[in-house]
N, C-alpha and C positions, 0 to 999 in steps of 0.2 A: 475224620473228626479233628485230626491235628491241625489241618489247614484252616478249618472253621475257627478253632480256638485262637490260632495265630492272628487271623484276620480280625476277630472281635477284640483281641488284646490290643492290637495296633490301633483299631478305631477308638477304643477306650482312652488310650493315652493321647491320641490326637485330640479327642474331646477335652481331656484334661488341659492340653496346651491352649486350645481355643477358648476354653471356659464355658462353652455352650454349643448347641447345635444350631448352625445357621438357619434362620427362618423359623425356628421354634424357640419357645421359652423354657428350655430344658438346661439346667445348670450341671455342674460337675457331679453333684450327688445323684441327680436324676439319670445322667448318662451311665454312671457306674451301676446304679440299681437295675436299670433295664438290661444291661449286658450280663450282670450276675444272674438275673432271673432266667435269661435265655440259656446261659451255660448250664445251669442246674436242670432246666427243662430238657435240654438236649443230652443230658447224661455225662457232660464233661466233668462235672463234679457230682459224685453220687450223693443222693439226699442224706444217706446215713453218715456221710463224711463231712457234712457242713459244719458240725460242731467242732471238728478238728481244724477245718479251714479258717474259721473265724476265731481270732484271738480275743476271747471274752474278757480276760483280766484287763487288757488295755482299755476296752470299752467301759468297763465298770469303773476303773480308775478315773478316766476322763469324765464320766458322768458324775462321779462323786465330787470331783474338783469343780465342775460347773455349778453344782448346788452350793458349794462353799462360796464361790465367787458371786453367785446370785444373792445369797444372804448378805454378803458385804455390800452389794449394790442396793439392796432393799433398805439397808441402814442409812443410806444417804451419804456414805463415805466417799464414793467416787465423785459425786456431784460437789460435795464440800471441798474436796481436794482440788478439783478443776476450778472452782470459783476462787479459792485461795490463790491459786497460781495466777489467775487473771488479775487479781488485785495488785500484783507486782508490776503492773503495766508501766509505771513511771521509770522502771529500770529494765529495759528490754533484754539486756544480756542476762541479768539475773532471772528474768521471766523464762527465757529459753533454757537456762541451766536448770531451773526448778522443774520445768516440764520434762526434760530429759531424765533428770535424776529420779524424780518421783515415778514417772512412767516406767523407767527401767527397773526400779526396785519392786514395784507392784507386779510387773510382768514376770519377775523371777519366781514369785511364790504363788501367783494366781494366774490362771490361763490368760495369756496375753490378748487373745481375741476378745475376751469378755471385758478386759480392762479398757481397751481402746473403744469398744462399743459404748461403754458407759461414760467415758470421760470426754469423748469428742464433742457432743452437743453442748454441754455447759461451757466447755472451753471456747468453742466458736462464739457462742452468745456473749460471753464475758469480754472477749477480745474485740468483737465487732462493736459492742457498746462503748468501748474505749477508743474507738477510731484507729485500731491497729489492724494490720494485715495478718489474718490468722494463719496464712499458709506456712511460713517458716516454723511456727510453733506446732502446727499439726504434723508437719513433716518430721520435726524433732520427736514428737510423740510416737509416730509410726516407727522411726528408726530405733528409738529407745525401747519400744516394745519387743522388737526383734533382738536387739543386742542384749537387753536384760534377760529375756527368756532363755537365752543360750546358757545362762549360768546354772540352771537346775534341770532336773529331769521331770519337772511338772510345769515348766514355763510355757510350753507349747505342745501341740499334739504330736509332732514328730519325735520330740525328745521323750515324751511319755512312752511312745511305742518302742523306741530304741532302749530305754531303760528297762522296760518290761521284757523285751525279747532277749536282751543280753544279760538280764539279772544284775545290772550294775548297781553298785552301792550309791544311795542318794547323796550322802555326805562325801563319799569318795569322789564322785563325779563333780560335786560342787567345788571341792578343793582343786580339781584339775581344770575346771572351766571358768572359775571366777576371774582370773587375771585377764584372759582374752575378752571376756564379756565386759569387764570394767574398762579395758582399753577401747573397746568398740563404742562404749558410751561417751568417753572423752573425745574420740574421733568424731562421733556424730555431732557433738556440740561444736567442735572446731570447724567442721565442714559446713554445717548449716549457718553458723555465725558468719563465716566468710562469704559463702555464696549469696546469702540473703542479707548482707550487711546494709544495703540501702533501705530495705524494709524495716530493719531494726532501728534505724535512725528516725523513723516517723514519730513525731510527738504524740503522746496520748492525751486523752481528756478524761476528766472525772466522770464517773457514772455510778449510779446507785447499785449496790450489790443485790443480786437476785436472791429471793428467799428460797433456801434449800431446806428440805425436811431432813434434819440430821439428828439421829438418835444415838447419843453417846453410850447409853447402856447396851444397845444392840451392837455397836461397834466394838465394845469391850468383849461381848460374847464371841464375836467373830474373831477377834484377836486371840482370845484364849483357845478357840477351836483350831486356829492356824498353828499356834504354838504346840498344842497337843498333837496335831497331825505331824509336825516336823519331829517331835519326840518319837512318835510311833514309827516313823520312817527309819529310825535308828534301831528299832526292835526287830526280832525275827518274824513278826507278823507281816504277811504279804501286803504290799502297798495298796492294792485295790481294796482289800478288806479294811485297812486303816482309813482310807478315804471314805468308804461307805459307812463305817461306824461314825465318823465325824459328821458326814452328811446327814445320816439318820437322826443324830442328836440335834442338828440345826433345824430340821424340819419341825421339831416339837416347839410350838410357840403359841402364846395366848392371843397374840395380836396379828400375826402374819399367816395368812392362809397357806397351807402346804401347796395348793394348786398354783399359787403365784410363783413359788420357787421352782416347782417342777416344769412350769411353762418356760422357764429360762434355760432349760437344757437345750443345747443346740442339736436337735434331732437330726437335721440334714448332715451335720458333720459326722455323727455316729453312723448314719446310714452309709456315708461315703467310705468310712473306714471298713465297715462290715462288708460292703460290696467289693471293695478293692481286695480284701482278704480272699474272697471267693474267686475273683477274676485271676489273681496271681496264683492261687492254688491250682486252678485249671491250667494255667500257663505252665506251672511247674510239672504237672502230670504229663505233659507232652514230651518231657526229656530234653527239650531244646535248651532251656536255661542251664541245666547241668552240663551239657556238652559245651555251651558257650563259655561258661566259667572255666571249664577244664582247658579249653583252647586258649583263653586269655592267660591262664596261669602258666601254660606251656611257654608262651612268648613273653612272660613277665609283664603283662599288660593290665593286671588287676589294679584297681584304684587303692592300693595299700600303701601308697606313698603320698606325701604332701603335694608333690609336684603334679600328681595325677588326680588326687581327690579334690583339690581346689577348683580346677576347671570343670570337672564333672559336676560338682556341687553347683557351680554358677550356671552351667548349662541346664541341668535338670530342674533346679529350683525356679528358674525364670522361664521355663517352657511348660512342663507338665505340673510344676508346683512341688514344694518340698515334702508335703505329706504323701502324695502318690509316689514320688521318687523314693522315699525312705521305705514305704511298704514294699515296693518292687525290689529294691536292693536286698532287703532282709529276707525276702522269699527266695530269691534265686542264688544268693551267695551265703552258703552255710558255713558255720564255724568261724565267723569274723572275730579276730582277736579284739580284746577289750580296748586296747589303745586306738584301734581304727574305729571302733564304735564311738569312742569319745570324740575323735576327729570328725566323724560323720555328723554327730549331733551338733557340734559347735559350728562346723563349716556350712552345713545345709541350712542352719538357722541364719547365720550372718549373711549368707548369699541372698537371702530374701530381701535385703535392703537395696539390691541393685536396681530393679525396675518396679514399677507400680504393681505389676502382676506377680512379683516374686514371692509374696506371702499374703495369706488371708488377712492379716492385720492391716497391711497397707490398703487393701481394697475396702475393708470395713471403715477405716478412717476417711477415705475418699467418698464412699457412699453416704456415711453419716454427715460428713461436712456438706455434701451437695444438698441434703435436706435442709440444712441451715443457710443455704444460699452461698456457700463457699465452694468454688470450683478448683479442684486439684487436678492438674493435667498430667499426662504421661511425662511431658517435658519438665514440669515443675518438680516432679519427684526425681527424675533422672539427674537433674543439675547437681543435687547434693547426694543422691543415692549412689551414683557411680563412684565418686571419690570415697565416700564412706565405706562402701563395700570393698573396694580395692585395698585401701589402707588397712581396714580391720581384718581382712582375710590374710594379708601379708603378715600382720602381727600375730594372728592366731596360728598361721602355718609355722612361723618361726618358733612360737611357744610350743607347739606340738612336737617340733623337731628337737629343740634343745631339751625338752622334758622327757624325751625318749619314747613318746607315745607312737610316733611314726617316723619312718625313714624319710629323708629328703627326696 
């Protein structure tokens, strides 16, 4: 059975790297679900142990945050912000700076994948109508969503998992990660502005603003809900319960059907998380990961230093993806010190800017832009993504070292 589990584990993460099964229309979530079902059916994970394998608090927190972000989207806030950004077309550098600043701030406190999903189409339409090349601004949005989300434990799925698994303080982590996250936003602006400087010189033309359904009252409710959530995060109440309480209150509405909000929950992402929990539990039961970690520790090869965690984060985030990588690391490496957990959250997120496949947010921007007729290629992303990632990870690594979070 051990060999079967190892083979299936290897095939799963090969699928995570490829993103699909060649010849079939099965994505990462489908791959993980199939393997998890096979492992449970084969007895590699006992059926009565599945509730221990799946970390439900993480799934509940992520689901609650998705409902909050969906309610923000339903208010028209994302579309209004994207349209306002596009109106700055006469000042391209201000337009780029606004895109990165707003995208980064929103991604810090709302799940970044949902932020870029909602903002990409209106931003594309507004820029195209003004005769501007949307690519540098969309790449700025993608880079900002990754950089900004690194600042908090609710900005992206992998940070949610790390925060829950390590019982990290929400505001304590924010104090630790805010500086490297802010530096990454500044670096993102500088790199995109330099690499795409020719596109930023293109003169714009006037265009009528598109009508966006924007409900100030609903936006106010969402803002109050977010403030309440952040206050609850400073209380002893578990974060997943805080998120669910706020989400439950937001479902109550006289005008917005609850089904509309629930339909916005990213079920495939939740399935991916749950399935990876089961797969990694089966892998852990073989005893191989424990022996591997012990061997690495013997030779001082654990990624507990900046110099080792940076390249590992870059490699894993841009092959199997930062979410699967974090799930695997947390399952096989027990008792990770808090400083290293902070480093893992920051570095695995910033590493997602390297290549187009480095984070789900990048792929969402590219896919949503393609629907609007804007093609973002692998090369387009890498031109700015590579220098953004190298510089931001050097700054983050230096910050983690001088702050005493990790050894060099």
